[in-house]
C-alpha positions in Angstrom: 18.6 -72.7 -104.2 20.6 -69.8 -105.6 19.9 -66.3 -104.2 21.3 -62.8 -104.6 20.6 -59.4 -103.1 20.1 -56.5 -105.5 18.8 -53.0 -106.0 16.7 -52.3 -109.0 17.2 -48.6 -110.0 14.4 -46.3 -111.2 12.6 -47.1 -114.5 14.4 -44.2 -116.2 17.8 -45.7 -115.4 16.6 -49.2 -116.3 15.4 -47.8 -119.7 18.8 -46.4 -120.5 20.6 -49.6 -119.3 18.3 -51.8 -121.3 18.9 -49.8 -124.5 22.5 -51.3 -124.2 21.7 -54.6 -122.5 19.5 -55.7 -125.4 22.5 -55.8 -127.6 25.4 -56.5 -125.2 24.1 -58.5 -122.2 23.0 -62.2 -122.7 21.3 -62.0 -119.2 19.0 -59.2 -120.5 15.9 -61.5 -120.5 16.7 -63.1 -117.1 16.6 -60.1 -114.8 15.9 -56.4 -115.0 18.9 -54.0 -114.7 20.3 -54.2 -111.2 23.1 -53.2 -108.8 24.2 -56.3 -107.0 24.7 -55.9 -103.2 25.6 -59.6 -102.7 26.8 -61.9 -105.4 24.8 -65.1 -106.1 25.1 -67.7 -103.3 23.5 -71.1 -102.5 21.3 -71.2 -99.4 19.5 -74.1 -97.8 15.8 -73.2 -97.4 16.0 -73.9 -93.7 18.3 -70.9 -93.3 16.1 -68.5 -95.3 14.1 -67.2 -92.2 17.4 -66.2 -90.5 18.6 -64.4 -93.7 15.3 -62.6 -94.1 15.4 -61.5 -90.4 19.0 -60.2 -90.9 18.0 -58.3 -94.1 15.0 -56.7 -92.3 17.4 -55.5 -89.6 19.8 -54.1 -92.3 16.9 -52.3 -94.0 15.6 -50.8 -90.7 19.1 -49.4 -90.0 19.7 -47.9 -93.4 18.5 -44.6 -94.7 17.4 -44.1 -98.3 19.9 -42.5 -100.6 20.4 -41.4 -104.2 22.5 -43.3 -106.7 24.3 -41.3 -109.4 25.5 -42.9 -112.6 28.0 -40.8 -114.5 30.1 -42.8 -117.0 30.7 -46.2 -118.5 33.6 -48.4 -117.3 34.8 -52.0 -117.6 36.3 -54.7 -115.5 38.8 -55.6 -118.3 41.1 -57.5 -118.1 39.5 -59.5 -115.2 36.2 -59.7 -117.0 34.8 -58.4 -120.3 32.0 -56.6 -118.6 30.8 -53.0 -119.4 28.9 -51.1 -116.8 27.4 -47.8 -115.7 29.7 -46.7 -112.9 28.2 -45.5 -109.7 29.6 -42.1 -108.7 28.7 -42.2 -105.0 29.8 -45.6 -104.0 29.8 -45.1 -100.2 26.1 -45.8 -99.5 26.3 -48.9 -101.5 29.5 -50.1 -99.8 28.0 -49.5 -96.4 24.8 -51.4 -97.3 26.9 -54.3 -98.8 29.0 -54.5 -95.6 25.9 -54.7 -93.4 24.4 -57.4 -95.6 27.5 -59.7 -95.9 28.3 -59.4 -92.2 26.0 -62.3 -91.4 26.2 -64.2 -94.7 28.8 -67.1 -94.6 29.3 -67.2 -98.4 32.6 -65.5 -99.4 32.7 -63.0 -102.3 34.5 -64.0 -105.4 35.4 -60.4 -106.4 35.9 -57.1 -104.5 32.6 -55.2 -104.2 32.3 -52.5 -106.8 28.8 -51.0 -107.1 27.8 -50.9 -110.7 25.0 -51.6 -113.2 26.1 -54.1 -115.9 25.1 -53.2 -119.5 27.3 -55.7 -121.3 29.0 -59.0 -120.6 30.8 -61.9 -122.2 32.1 -59.6 -125.0 35.2 -60.4 -127.1 38.2 -58.2 -126.4 37.7 -56.4 -129.8 34.0 -55.9 -129.1 34.7 -54.7 -125.6 37.2 -52.1 -127.0 34.8 -50.9 -129.7 31.8 -50.6 -127.4 33.8 -49.0 -124.6 35.3 -46.5 -127.0 31.8 -45.5 -128.3 30.2 -45.3 -124.9 33.1 -43.3 -123.4 31.9 -40.4 -125.5 28.3 -40.6 -124.2 27.5 -38.2 -121.3 25.6 -40.1 -118.6 23.9 -38.0 -115.9 21.4 -40.5 -114.3 20.1 -40.6 -110.7 17.8 -43.0 -108.9 16.4 -42.9 -105.4 17.4 -46.1 -103.5 14.7 -46.8 -100.9 14.6 -50.6 -101.0 16.6 -53.7 -101.9 15.5 -57.2 -102.9 16.3 -60.8 -102.1 16.0 -62.6 -105.4 16.2 -66.3 -106.3 17.0 -68.1 -109.5 14.4 -70.3 -111.1 15.4 -73.5 -113.0 15.2 -71.7 -116.4 17.7 -69.1 -115.2 15.2 -66.3 -114.7 15.6 -64.4 -111.4 12.5 -63.6 -109.3 12.0 -61.4 -106.3 11.6 -63.4 -103.1 11.2 -60.4 -100.8 11.6 -56.6 -100.9 13.1 -54.7 -98.0 12.2 -51.1 -97.5 14.9 -48.8 -96.1 14.2 -46.8 -93.0 12.1 -43.8 -93.7 
């Protein structure tokens, strides 16, 4: 089965992200807006208890923090993805490093904490949308006090398997 590890930001941040995702993200209906901590990976169900135990330890050793989104950016030319950039990357990077430490699956891309608002755009569409959104002032914050192990159903929809609360 395919799994991933994500943070769902506050409903206010999700609202703003969804206002763009409706138009520019074909995955809009498959999963709420998220910040991916571990890209999608295949895992045999027999290994799931070990992963859950590892994620519980990660959560217990991580303090809650605040995410700040301040601008729109893109991964062009690698990918035609538009995203809300995370201003304070360090807490996400530390959490990512703790998570992947015991996960065998290699990452395809370098870890860049972000919240995707558009993907699979043509080069022209990417330029147009990025140009428009670069003039928008984003000043969004979200408290991060949990992360989620999600899995993909046969119809492509992602569902939460388990939520891990960060140390209080």
